C-alpha positions in Angstrom: 3.8 -3.1 -23.8 3.5 -0.2 -21.5 0.0 0.0 -22.1 -0.5 -4.0 -21.3 1.0 -3.6 -17.9 -1.0 -0.7 -17.1 -4.1 -2.5 -17.9 -2.7 -5.4 -16.0 -1.8 -3.6 -12.8 -4.4 -0.6 -12.7 -7.4 -2.3 -11.3 -4.9 -3.6 -7.9 -5.3 -0.6 -5.5 -2.0 1.1 -4.6 -2.7 0.6 -1.1 -2.1 -3.6 -1.4 1.3 -2.8 -2.7 1.9 -0.2 -0.2 1.3 -2.5 2.8 3.5 -5.1 1.4 6.2 -2.9 0.8 5.8 -1.3 4.5 5.9 -5.0 6.0 9.3 -5.7 3.5 11.0 -2.5 4.5 10.2 -2.8 8.2 11.3 -6.5 8.3 14.9 -5.3 6.4 14.9 -2.5 9.3 14.0 -4.5 12.4 16.8 -7.1 11.3 19.3 -4.9 10.4 18.7 -2.5 13.4 19.0 0.4 11.2 16.2 2.3 13.2 15.1 1.4 17.0 13.5 -2.0 17.2 9.8 -0.1 18.3 9.6 2.0 15.1 10.5 -1.2 12.7 7.7 -2.8 15.1 5.2 -0.1 14.4 5.8 -0.7 10.4 5.5 -4.7 11.2 2.1 -4.0 12.8 1.1 -1.3 10.6 1.6 -2.8 6.9 -0.8 -5.8 7.4 -3.0 -3.5 8.8 -2.8 -1.2 5.4 -3.5 -4.1 3.2 -6.2 -5.5 4.9 -8.0 -2.2 4.3 -7.5 -2.0 0.8 -8.3 -5.3 0.3 -11.5 -4.8 2.3 -12.0 -1.3 0.2 -11.0 -2.8 -3.1 -14.5 -3.9 -3.9 -15.9 -0.4 -3.3 -14.1 1.6 -5.8 -16.5 4.7 -4.9 -15.4 4.8 -1.3 -11.7 5.4 -1.7 -10.4 8.8 -1.1 -7.4 8.6 -2.6 -8.9 7.8 -5.9 -11.5 10.3 -5.9 -8.6 13.0 -4.6 -6.6 11.9 -7.8 -9.4 11.7 -10.3 -10.2 15.4 -9.2 -6.7 16.6 -9.9 -6.4 15.2 -13.2 -9.8 16.9 -14.5 
């Protein structure tokens, strides 16, 4: 089962999840006022930018610096 989950999720770049998570956490912090509103607003503005950059780069696997650095570490 673990292999099936890995094969299902591996094609998605991790930055897509990072962008979605950033928006989720920033919206929760904005509502609860745990941090100053300006900081939470930066997360609300930056999350979609991260998501858009990841979706734009998802077709170009060779251009992703994170993946290249990770593959070098594993060798």
